[in-house]
N, CA, C, O and the ligand as a Tripos MOL2 file, in Angstrom:
@<TRIPOS>MOLECULE
protein
  261   259    66     0     0
PROTEIN
NO_CHARGES

@<TRIPOS>ATOM
      1 N           6.6600    8.1870    0.0050 N.3       1 MET1
      2 CA          6.9670    7.0320    0.9480 C.3       1 MET1
      3 C           7.6630    7.3620    2.0620 C.2       1 MET1
      4 O           8.5140    8.2490    2.1230 O.2       1 MET1
      5 N           7.2410    6.5220    3.1090 N.am      2 ILE2
      6 CA          7.6830    6.5580    4.4080 C.3       2 ILE2
      7 C           8.4910    5.1850    4.8460 C.2       2 ILE2
      8 O           8.0910    4.0220    4.7960 O.2       2 ILE2
      9 N           9.6790    5.6730    5.2620 N.am      3 LYS3
     10 CA         10.5770    4.4930    5.5620 C.3       3 LYS3
     11 C          10.9020    4.2480    7.1750 C.2       3 LYS3
     12 O          11.3980    5.0210    7.9950 O.2       3 LYS3
     13 N          10.4710    2.9880    7.3080 N.am      4 LEU4
     14 CA         10.5220    2.8980    9.1050 C.3       4 LEU4
     15 C          11.6960    1.7490    9.2230 C.2       4 LEU4
     16 O          11.7880    0.8360    8.4030 O.2       4 LEU4
     17 N          12.5050    1.8940   10.2480 N.am      5 THR5
     18 CA         13.4160    1.0380   10.7740 C.3       5 THR5
     19 C          12.8190    0.1980   11.9230 C.2       5 THR5
     20 O          12.3540    0.7260   12.9320 O.2       5 THR5
     21 N          12.8520   -1.0370   11.7370 N.am      6 ILE6
     22 CA         11.8930   -2.1680   12.7060 C.3       6 ILE6
     23 C          12.8000   -2.9130   13.2770 C.2       6 ILE6
     24 O          13.4110   -3.6170   12.4730 O.2       6 ILE6
     25 N          13.1880   -3.0410   14.6280 N.am      7 ASP7
     26 CA         13.9990   -3.7980   15.3050 C.3       7 ASP7
     27 C          13.2680   -5.0260   15.9450 C.2       7 ASP7
     28 O          12.1850   -4.7710   16.4700 O.2       7 ASP7
     29 N          13.6320   -6.1040   15.9720 N.am      8 GLY8
     30 CA         12.9630   -7.2470   16.6820 C.3       8 GLY8
     31 C          12.1900   -8.3110   15.9730 C.2       8 GLY8
     32 O          11.5780   -9.2200   16.5330 O.2       8 GLY8
     33 N          12.2800   -8.1000   14.6400 N.am      9 MET9
     34 CA         11.6920   -8.8680   13.6960 C.3       9 MET9
     35 C          12.7340  -10.1220   13.5350 C.2       9 MET9
     36 O          13.9260   -9.8190   13.5640 O.2       9 MET9
     37 N          12.4180  -11.4100   13.3790 N.am     10 SER10
     38 CA         13.3340  -12.4690   13.4610 C.3      10 SER10
     39 C          12.8690  -13.4560   12.5410 C.2      10 SER10
     40 O          13.6790  -14.3660   12.3650 O.2      10 SER10
     41 N          11.6480  -13.5540   11.8130 N.am     11 CYS11
     42 CA         11.4090  -14.2780   10.8790 C.3      11 CYS11
     43 C          10.2550  -14.2060    9.9880 C.2      11 CYS11
     44 O           9.5000  -13.3190   10.3850 O.2      11 CYS11
     45 N           9.7580  -14.8740    8.7900 N.am     12 GLY12
     46 CA          8.8280  -14.4180    8.1770 C.3      12 GLY12
     47 C           7.4180  -14.1060    8.6970 C.2      12 GLY12
     48 O           6.6330  -13.3460    8.1300 O.2      12 GLY12
     49 N           7.1510  -14.8480    9.9610 N.am     13 HIS13
     50 CA          6.0340  -14.6030   10.6620 C.3      13 HIS13
     51 C           6.0060  -13.1490   10.9970 C.2      13 HIS13
     52 O           5.0660  -12.4490   10.6200 O.2      13 HIS13
     53 N           7.1340  -12.6020   11.7850 N.am     14 CYS14
     54 CA          7.1660  -11.2120   12.0100 C.3      14 CYS14
     55 C           6.9980  -10.2930   10.8800 C.2      14 CYS14
     56 O           6.1620   -9.4050   11.0430 O.2      14 CYS14
     57 N           7.5900  -10.3310    9.8360 N.am     15 THR15
     58 CA          7.3260   -9.7020    8.6010 C.3      15 THR15
     59 C           6.0180   -9.7150    8.2220 C.2      15 THR15
     60 O           5.4250   -8.6850    7.8980 O.2      15 THR15
     61 N           5.4570  -10.9270    8.2350 N.am     16 ALA16
     62 CA          3.8870  -10.8070    7.9370 C.3      16 ALA16
     63 C           3.2000  -10.2690    8.9370 C.2      16 ALA16
     64 O           2.1790   -9.7480    8.4870 O.2      16 ALA16
     65 N           3.3080  -10.1360   10.2810 N.am     17 ALA17
     66 CA          2.3220   -9.4690   11.0720 C.3      17 ALA17
     67 C           2.6960   -8.0910   10.7880 C.2      17 ALA17
     68 O           1.7380   -7.3200   10.7330 O.2      17 ALA17
     69 N           4.0910   -7.4820   10.5540 N.am     18 VAL18
     70 CA          4.0950   -6.1970   10.3870 C.3      18 VAL18
     71 C           3.3620   -5.7020    9.3050 C.2      18 VAL18
     72 O           2.7620   -4.6280    9.3470 O.2      18 VAL18
     73 N           3.3960   -6.6360    8.0940 N.am     19 GLU19
     74 CA          2.9340   -6.1990    6.9490 C.3      19 GLU19
     75 C           1.4230   -5.8790    7.2410 C.2      19 GLU19
     76 O           0.9360   -4.7780    6.9800 O.2      19 GLU19
     77 N           0.6700   -6.9810    7.8350 N.am     20 LYS20
     78 CA         -0.7490   -7.0960    8.2380 C.3      20 LYS20
     79 C          -1.0930   -5.9010    8.9850 C.2      20 LYS20
     80 O          -2.2090   -5.4070    8.8270 O.2      20 LYS20
     81 N          -0.2510   -5.3830    9.7820 N.am     21 ALA21
     82 CA         -0.6120   -4.2410   11.0970 C.3      21 ALA21
     83 C          -0.5440   -3.0980   10.0640 C.2      21 ALA21
     84 O          -1.5170   -2.3460   10.0190 O.2      21 ALA21
     85 N           0.6610   -2.8450    9.0930 N.am     22 LEU22
     86 CA          0.5370   -1.6230    8.3990 C.3      22 LEU22
     87 C          -0.5560   -1.5650    7.2640 C.2      22 LEU22
     88 O          -1.0470   -0.4660    7.0040 O.2      22 LEU22
     89 N          -0.9260   -2.5770    6.6400 N.am     23 LEU23
     90 CA         -1.9270   -2.3740    5.6920 C.3      23 LEU23
     91 C          -3.1360   -2.4370    6.2740 C.2      23 LEU23
     92 O          -4.0910   -2.5800    5.5110 O.2      23 LEU23
     93 N          -3.3820   -2.3560    7.6330 N.am     24 ALA24
     94 CA         -4.4910   -2.2690    8.3130 C.3      24 ALA24
     95 C          -4.8790   -0.6870    8.5100 C.2      24 ALA24
     96 O          -6.0390   -0.2860    8.5990 O.2      24 ALA24
     97 N          -3.9450   -0.0230    8.5500 N.am     25 VAL25
     98 CA         -3.8360    1.3870    8.8420 C.3      25 VAL25
     99 C          -4.6360    2.1550    7.6420 C.2      25 VAL25
    100 O          -4.4420    1.8450    6.4660 O.2      25 VAL25
    101 N          -5.4860    3.1080    8.0030 N.am     26 ASP26
    102 CA         -6.4650    3.8990    7.0900 C.3      26 ASP26
    103 C          -5.2770    4.7100    6.1580 C.2      26 ASP26
    104 O          -4.3410    5.3580    6.6250 O.2      26 ASP26
    105 N          -5.5790    4.4910    4.7140 N.am     27 GLY27
    106 CA         -4.7040    5.3250    3.8470 C.3      27 GLY27
    107 C          -3.4730    4.7180    3.2940 C.2      27 GLY27
    108 O          -2.8370    5.1660    2.3400 O.2      27 GLY27
    109 N          -3.1300    3.4090    4.1400 N.am     28 VAL28
    110 CA         -1.9650    2.8410    3.4890 C.3      28 VAL28
    111 C          -2.1560    1.9140    2.0470 C.2      28 VAL28
    112 O          -2.9900    1.0150    1.9420 O.2      28 VAL28
    113 N          -1.4500    2.2220    1.2450 N.am     29 LYS29
    114 CA         -1.7090    1.3930   -0.3360 C.3      29 LYS29
    115 C          -0.8260    0.3830   -0.2780 C.2      29 LYS29
    116 O          -1.2730   -0.7340   -0.5390 O.2      29 LYS29
    117 N           0.5430    0.5040    0.0510 N.am     30 SER30
    118 CA          1.3110   -0.7350   -0.0310 C.3      30 SER30
    119 C           2.4280   -0.6580    1.3010 C.2      30 SER30
    120 O           2.7920    0.3690    1.8750 O.2      30 SER30
    121 N           2.8080   -1.9530    1.5710 N.am     31 ALA31
    122 CA          3.8830   -1.9350    2.6970 C.3      31 ALA31
    123 C           4.7740   -2.9370    1.9230 C.2      31 ALA31
    124 O           4.2950   -3.8200    1.2120 O.2      31 ALA31
    125 N           6.0410   -2.7530    2.0970 N.am     32 GLU32
    126 CA          6.9730   -3.7530    1.6650 C.3      32 GLU32
    127 C           7.9840   -3.7100    2.9160 C.2      32 GLU32
    128 O           8.5630   -2.6760    3.2480 O.2      32 GLU32
    129 N           8.1210   -4.8510    3.5260 N.am     33 ILE33
    130 CA          8.9630   -5.3590    4.6280 C.3      33 ILE33
    131 C           9.9980   -6.1190    4.1720 C.2      33 ILE33
    132 O           9.8910   -7.0190    3.3400 O.2      33 ILE33
    133 N          11.2230   -5.6850    4.8310 N.am     34 SER34
    134 CA         12.3020   -6.6320    4.7920 C.3      34 SER34
    135 C          12.7900   -6.9500    6.1550 C.2      34 SER34
    136 O          12.5290   -6.2400    7.1270 O.2      34 SER34
    137 N          13.4740   -7.9850    6.2060 N.am     35 LEU35
    138 CA         13.7900   -8.6410    7.5630 C.3      35 LEU35
    139 C          15.2790   -8.1820    7.7200 C.2      35 LEU35
    140 O          15.5600   -7.6620    8.8000 O.2      35 LEU35
    141 N          16.1320   -8.2880    6.9140 N.am     36 ASP36
    142 CA         17.5370   -8.1600    7.0920 C.3      36 ASP36
    143 C          18.1580   -7.0910    6.2450 C.2      36 ASP36
    144 O          18.8040   -7.6380    5.3520 O.2      36 ASP36
    145 N          18.2260   -5.7050    6.1640 N.am     37 PRO37
    146 CA         17.8340   -4.9140    7.4790 C.3      37 PRO37
    147 C          16.3310   -4.9760    7.8670 C.2      37 PRO37
    148 O          15.5240   -5.3740    7.0280 O.2      37 PRO37
    149 N          15.9420   -4.6130    9.0540 N.am     38 GLY38
    150 CA         14.3980   -4.9150    9.5090 C.3      38 GLY38
    151 C          14.2200   -3.3250    8.9420 C.2      38 GLY38
    152 O          14.9720   -2.4120    9.2840 O.2      38 GLY38
    153 N          13.1400   -3.1810    8.0600 N.am     39 GLN39
    154 CA         12.7380   -1.9630    7.5970 C.3      39 GLN39
    155 C          11.4710   -2.2450    6.7370 C.2      39 GLN39
    156 O          11.2110   -3.2920    6.1440 O.2      39 GLN39
    157 N          10.6780   -1.0160    6.7910 N.am     40 ALA40
    158 CA          9.3410   -1.0040    6.1440 C.3      40 ALA40
    159 C           9.5110    0.1910    5.0010 C.2      40 ALA40
    160 O          10.1550    1.2230    5.1910 O.2      40 ALA40
    161 N           8.9060   -0.1000    3.9490 N.am     41 LEU41
    162 CA          8.3730    1.0330    2.9570 C.3      41 LEU41
    163 C           7.1220    1.1040    2.8510 C.2      41 LEU41
    164 O           6.4480    0.1490    2.4670 O.2      41 LEU41
    165 N           6.6020    2.3130    3.1960 N.am     42 ILE42
    166 CA          5.0790    2.2470    2.9790 C.3      42 ILE42
    167 C           4.7120    3.5160    2.0230 C.2      42 ILE42
    168 O           5.1500    4.6650    2.0880 O.2      42 ILE42
    169 N           3.7840    2.9580    1.1270 N.am     43 GLU43
    170 CA          3.1550    4.1420    0.2240 C.3      43 GLU43
    171 C           1.7450    4.1980    0.7690 C.2      43 GLU43
    172 O           1.0420    3.2510    1.1200 O.2      43 GLU43
    173 N           1.4240    5.6950    0.7740 N.am     44 GLY44
    174 CA          0.0120    5.8220    0.9860 C.3      44 GLY44
    175 C          -0.2540    7.4640    1.5020 C.2      44 GLY44
    176 O           0.6120    8.3350    1.5800 O.2      44 GLY44
    177 N          -1.3930    7.5720    1.7520 N.am     45 ASP45
    178 CA         -1.8290    8.8370    2.4300 C.3      45 ASP45
    179 C          -1.9920    8.7490    3.8220 C.2      45 ASP45
    180 O          -3.0830    8.4310    4.2950 O.2      45 ASP45
    181 N          -0.8410    9.0450    4.6530 N.am     46 VAL46
    182 CA         -1.1350    8.3450    5.7690 C.3      46 VAL46
    183 C           0.1640    9.0950    6.7800 C.2      46 VAL46
    184 O           1.2620    9.3750    6.3000 O.2      46 VAL46
    185 N          -0.1990    9.3400    8.2180 N.am     47 GLU47
    186 CA          0.9460    9.9240    8.7590 C.3      47 GLU47
    187 C           1.7330    8.8960    9.3540 C.2      47 GLU47
    188 O           1.2140    7.8420    9.7210 O.2      47 GLU47
    189 N           3.0620    9.1510    9.4850 N.am     48 ALA48
    190 CA          4.2020    8.1880   10.0250 C.3      48 ALA48
    191 C           4.0610    7.9500   11.4460 C.2      48 ALA48
    192 O           4.6370    6.9810   11.9400 O.2      48 ALA48
    193 N           3.2610    8.8350   12.2600 N.am     49 ALA49
    194 CA          2.9590    8.4410   13.4320 C.3      49 ALA49
    195 C           1.8460    7.2720   13.8380 C.2      49 ALA49
    196 O           1.8740    6.5540   14.8370 O.2      49 ALA49
    197 N           0.8920    7.2890   12.8100 N.am     50 SER50
    198 CA          0.0190    6.0520   12.5700 C.3      50 SER50
    199 C           0.6130    4.8800   12.5190 C.2      50 SER50
    200 O           0.3700    3.9770   13.3190 O.2      50 SER50
    201 N           1.6220    4.7830   11.3670 N.am     51 LEU51
    202 CA          2.3860    3.4500   11.1120 C.3      51 LEU51
    203 C           3.2890    3.1250   12.3430 C.2      51 LEU51
    204 O           3.3750    2.0230   12.8850 O.2      51 LEU51
    205 N           3.8260    4.0540   12.6290 N.am     52 ILE52
    206 CA          4.7140    3.9440   14.0180 C.3      52 ILE52
    207 C           3.9160    2.8500   15.2710 C.2      52 ILE52
    208 O           4.3390    1.8520   15.8540 O.2      52 ILE52
    209 N           2.6640    3.5470   15.3300 N.am     53 ALA53
    210 CA          1.8040    3.0420   16.5390 C.3      53 ALA53
    211 C           1.5720    1.7210   16.1400 C.2      53 ALA53
    212 O           1.6470    0.9040   17.0580 O.2      53 ALA53
    213 N           1.3000    1.2610   14.9770 N.am     54 ALA54
    214 CA          0.6330    0.2020   14.5890 C.3      54 ALA54
    215 C           1.6290   -0.8810   14.7060 C.2      54 ALA54
    216 O           1.2980   -2.0140   15.0570 O.2      54 ALA54
    217 N           2.8130   -0.5610   14.4260 N.am     55 VAL55
    218 CA          3.9210   -1.6720   14.5190 C.3      55 VAL55
    219 C           4.4110   -1.6970   15.8900 C.2      55 VAL55
    220 O           4.7430   -2.7580   16.4200 O.2      55 VAL55
    221 N           4.4720   -0.5640   16.4940 N.am     56 ALA56
    222 CA          4.7710   -0.6780   17.9440 C.3      56 ALA56
    223 C           3.6160   -1.5510   18.6900 C.2      56 ALA56
    224 O           3.9090   -2.1570   19.7210 O.2      56 ALA56
    225 N           2.5850   -1.5940   18.2710 N.am     57 ASP57
    226 CA          1.4890   -2.3950   19.1100 C.3      57 ASP57
    227 C           1.6870   -3.8990   18.7250 C.2      57 ASP57
    228 O           1.1770   -4.7930   19.4000 O.2      57 ASP57
    229 N           2.4200   -4.1360   17.6520 N.am     58 GLU58
    230 CA          2.8030   -5.7440   17.5670 C.3      58 GLU58
    231 C           4.1130   -6.0690   18.3230 C.2      58 GLU58
    232 O           4.6300   -7.1700   18.1370 O.2      58 GLU58
    233 N           4.7180   -5.1160   19.2210 N.am     59 GLY59
    234 CA          5.8900   -5.5880   19.9040 C.3      59 GLY59
    235 C           7.0870   -5.2810   19.2220 C.2      59 GLY59
    236 O           8.1150   -5.9100   19.4740 O.2      59 GLY59
    237 N           7.0550   -4.3050   18.3200 N.am     60 TYR60
    238 CA          8.5450   -4.2470   17.6700 C.3      60 TYR60
    239 C           9.0880   -2.9420   17.8430 C.2      60 TYR60
    240 O           8.2620   -2.0310   17.9060 O.2      60 TYR60
    241 N          10.4280   -2.6170   17.9450 N.am     61 ASP61
    242 CA         10.9240   -1.3330   18.1360 C.3      61 ASP61
    243 C          10.8300   -0.9520   16.8130 C.2      61 ASP61
    244 O          11.0920   -1.6690   15.8470 O.2      61 ASP61
    245 N          10.3520    0.4870   16.7840 N.am     62 VAL62
    246 CA         10.2160    1.0990   15.3580 C.3      62 VAL62
    247 C          10.5670    2.4920   15.4950 C.2      62 VAL62
    248 O          10.4610    3.0160   16.6030 O.2      62 VAL62
    249 N          11.0590    3.2970   14.2850 N.am     63 ARG63
    250 CA         11.3690    4.4460   14.1880 C.3      63 ARG63
    251 C          11.2270    4.7610   12.9330 C.2      63 ARG63
    252 O          11.2120    3.8870   12.0660 O.2      63 ARG63
    253 N          11.0830    6.2520   12.6120 N.am     64 GLN64
    254 CA         10.8750    6.8500   11.1040 C.3      64 GLN64
    255 C          12.5940    6.9520   10.7990 C.2      64 GLN64
    256 O          13.4020    7.2550   11.6770 O.2      64 GLN64
    257 N          12.9520    6.6400    9.4020 N.am     65 VAL65
    258 CA         14.0560    6.8800    9.1980 C.3      65 VAL65
    259 C          14.2450    8.2370    8.7290 C.2      65 VAL65
    260 O          15.3760    8.6480    8.4670 O.2      65 VAL65
    261 CU          9.2920  -13.9600   13.7730 Cu       66 CU66
@<TRIPOS>BOND
     1     1     2 1
     2     2     3 1
     3     3     4 2
     4     3     5 am
     5     5     6 1
     6     6     7 1
     7     7     8 2
     8     7     9 am
     9     9    10 1
    10    10    11 1
    11    11    12 2
    12    11    13 am
    13    13    14 1
    14    14    15 1
    15    15    16 2
    16    15    17 am
    17    17    18 1
    18    18    19 1
    19    19    20 2
    20    19    21 am
    21    21    22 1
    22    22    23 1
    23    23    24 2
    24    23    25 am
    25    25    26 1
    26    26    27 1
    27    27    28 2
    28    27    29 am
    29    29    30 1
    30    30    31 1
    31    31    32 2
    32    31    33 am
    33    33    34 1
    34    34    35 1
    35    35    36 2
    36    35    37 am
    37    37    38 1
    38    38    39 1
    39    39    40 2
    40    39    41 am
    41    41    42 1
    42    42    43 1
    43    43    44 2
    44    43    45 am
    45    45    46 1
    46    46    47 1
    47    47    48 2
    48    47    49 am
    49    49    50 1
    50    50    51 1
    51    51    52 2
    52    51    53 am
    53    53    54 1
    54    54    55 1
    55    55    56 2
    56    55    57 am
    57    57    58 1
    58    58    59 1
    59    59    60 2
    60    59    61 am
    61    61    62 1
    62    62    63 1
    63    63    64 2
    64    63    65 am
    65    65    66 1
    66    66    67 1
    67    67    68 2
    68    67    69 am
    69    69    70 1
    70    70    71 1
    71    71    72 2
    72    71    73 am
    73    73    74 1
    74    74    75 1
    75    75    76 2
    76    75    77 am
    77    77    78 1
    78    78    79 1
    79    79    80 2
    80    79    81 am
    81    81    82 1
    82    82    83 1
    83    83    84 2
    84    83    85 am
    85    85    86 1
    86    86    87 1
    87    87    88 2
    88    87    89 am
    89    89    90 1
    90    90    91 1
    91    91    92 2
    92    91    93 am
    93    93    94 1
    94    94    95 1
    95    95    96 2
    96    95    97 am
    97    97    98 1
    98    98    99 1
    99    99   100 2
   100    99   101 am
   101   101   102 1
   102   102   103 1
   103   103   104 2
   104   103   105 am
   105   105   106 1
   106   106   107 1
   107   107   108 2
   108   107   109 am
   109   109   110 1
   110   110   111 1
   111   111   112 2
   112   111   113 am
   113   113   114 1
   114   114   115 1
   115   115   116 2
   116   115   117 am
   117   117   118 1
   118   118   119 1
   119   119   120 2
   120   119   121 am
   121   121   122 1
   122   122   123 1
   123   123   124 2
   124   123   125 am
   125   125   126 1
   126   126   127 1
   127   127   128 2
   128   127   129 am
   129   129   130 1
   130   130   131 1
   131   131   132 2
   132   131   133 am
   133   133   134 1
   134   134   135 1
   135   135   136 2
   136   135   137 am
   137   137   138 1
   138   138   139 1
   139   139   140 2
   140   139   141 am
   141   141   142 1
   142   142   143 1
   143   143   144 2
   144   143   145 am
   145   145   146 1
   146   146   147 1
   147   147   148 2
   148   147   149 am
   149   149   150 1
   150   150   151 1
   151   151   152 2
   152   151   153 am
   153   153   154 1
   154   154   155 1
   155   155   156 2
   156   155   157 am
   157   157   158 1
   158   158   159 1
   159   159   160 2
   160   159   161 am
   161   161   162 1
   162   162   163 1
   163   163   164 2
   164   163   165 am
   165   165   166 1
   166   166   167 1
   167   167   168 2
   168   167   169 am
   169   169   170 1
   170   170   171 1
   171   171   172 2
   172   171   173 am
   173   173   174 1
   174   174   175 1
   175   175   176 2
   176   175   177 am
   177   177   178 1
   178   178   179 1
   179   179   180 2
   180   179   181 am
   181   181   182 1
   182   182   183 1
   183   183   184 2
   184   183   185 am
   185   185   186 1
   186   186   187 1
   187   187   188 2
   188   187   189 am
   189   189   190 1
   190   190   191 1
   191   191   192 2
   192   191   193 am
   193   193   194 1
   194   194   195 1
   195   195   196 2
   196   195   197 am
   197   197   198 1
   198   198   199 1
   199   199   200 2
   200   199   201 am
   201   201   202 1
   202   202   203 1
   203   203   204 2
   204   203   205 am
   205   205   206 1
   206   206   207 1
   207   207   208 2
   208   207   209 am
   209   209   210 1
   210   210   211 1
   211   211   212 2
   212   211   213 am
   213   213   214 1
   214   214   215 1
   215   215   216 2
   216   215   217 am
   217   217   218 1
   218   218   219 1
   219   219   220 2
   220   219   221 am
   221   221   222 1
   222   222   223 1
   223   223   224 2
   224   223   225 am
   225   225   226 1
   226   226   227 1
   227   227   228 2
   228   227   229 am
   229   229   230 1
   230   230   231 1
   231   231   232 2
   232   231   233 am
   233   233   234 1
   234   234   235 1
   235   235   236 2
   236   235   237 am
   237   237   238 1
   238   238   239 1
   239   239   240 2
   240   239   241 am
   241   241   242 1
   242   242   243 1
   243   243   244 2
   244   243   245 am
   245   245   246 1
   246   246   247 1
   247   247   248 2
   248   247   249 am
   249   249   250 1
   250   250   251 1
   251   251   252 2
   252   251   253 am
   253   253   254 1
   254   254   255 1
   255   255   256 2
   256   255   257 am
   257   257   258 1
   258   258   259 1
   259   259   260 2
@<TRIPOS>SUBSTRUCTURE
     1 MET1         2 RESIDUE 1 A MET
     2 ILE2         6 RESIDUE 1 A ILE
     3 LYS3        10 RESIDUE 1 A LYS
     4 LEU4        14 RESIDUE 1 A LEU
     5 THR5        18 RESIDUE 1 A THR
     6 ILE6        22 RESIDUE 1 A ILE
     7 ASP7        26 RESIDUE 1 A ASP
     8 GLY8        30 RESIDUE 1 A GLY
     9 MET9        34 RESIDUE 1 A MET
    10 SER10       38 RESIDUE 1 A SER
    11 CYS11       42 RESIDUE 1 A CYS
    12 GLY12       46 RESIDUE 1 A GLY
    13 HIS13       50 RESIDUE 1 A HIS
    14 CYS14       54 RESIDUE 1 A CYS
    15 THR15       58 RESIDUE 1 A THR
    16 ALA16       62 RESIDUE 1 A ALA
    17 ALA17       66 RESIDUE 1 A ALA
    18 VAL18       70 RESIDUE 1 A VAL
    19 GLU19       74 RESIDUE 1 A GLU
    20 LYS20       78 RESIDUE 1 A LYS
    21 ALA21       82 RESIDUE 1 A ALA
    22 LEU22       86 RESIDUE 1 A LEU
    23 LEU23       90 RESIDUE 1 A LEU
    24 ALA24       94 RESIDUE 1 A ALA
    25 VAL25       98 RESIDUE 1 A VAL
    26 ASP26      102 RESIDUE 1 A ASP
    27 GLY27      106 RESIDUE 1 A GLY
    28 VAL28      110 RESIDUE 1 A VAL
    29 LYS29      114 RESIDUE 1 A LYS
    30 SER30      118 RESIDUE 1 A SER
    31 ALA31      122 RESIDUE 1 A ALA
    32 GLU32      126 RESIDUE 1 A GLU
    33 ILE33      130 RESIDUE 1 A ILE
    34 SER34      134 RESIDUE 1 A SER
    35 LEU35      138 RESIDUE 1 A LEU
    36 ASP36      142 RESIDUE 1 A ASP
    37 PRO37      146 RESIDUE 1 A PRO
    38 GLY38      150 RESIDUE 1 A GLY
    39 GLN39      154 RESIDUE 1 A GLN
    40 ALA40      158 RESIDUE 1 A ALA
    41 LEU41      162 RESIDUE 1 A LEU
    42 ILE42      166 RESIDUE 1 A ILE
    43 GLU43      170 RESIDUE 1 A GLU
    44 GLY44      174 RESIDUE 1 A GLY
    45 ASP45      178 RESIDUE 1 A ASP
    46 VAL46      182 RESIDUE 1 A VAL
    47 GLU47      186 RESIDUE 1 A GLU
    48 ALA48      190 RESIDUE 1 A ALA
    49 ALA49      194 RESIDUE 1 A ALA
    50 SER50      198 RESIDUE 1 A SER
    51 LEU51      202 RESIDUE 1 A LEU
    52 ILE52      206 RESIDUE 1 A ILE
    53 ALA53      210 RESIDUE 1 A ALA
    54 ALA54      214 RESIDUE 1 A ALA
    55 VAL55      218 RESIDUE 1 A VAL
    56 ALA56      222 RESIDUE 1 A ALA
    57 ASP57      226 RESIDUE 1 A ASP
    58 GLU58      230 RESIDUE 1 A GLU
    59 GLY59      234 RESIDUE 1 A GLY
    60 TYR60      238 RESIDUE 1 A TYR
    61 ASP61      242 RESIDUE 1 A ASP
    62 VAL62      246 RESIDUE 1 A VAL
    63 ARG63      250 RESIDUE 1 A ARG
    64 GLN64      254 RESIDUE 1 A GLN
    65 VAL65      258 RESIDUE 1 A VAL
    66 CU66       261 GROUP 0 **** ****
């Protein structure tokens, strides 16, 4: 499991956008997003850097925990 801290999500549309972006990354099996605190738990065979890039592309501040 990879855990990311995500800053800048303010509503359900944000979490949905982040979830969609993460699920679109090759190898991701599941992504669980929470708004408060802003974080994502990702399961799958994938590099954290790919996940971080996908979330950053959506315009959020993201880092691996
Ligand atoms: Cu939002």
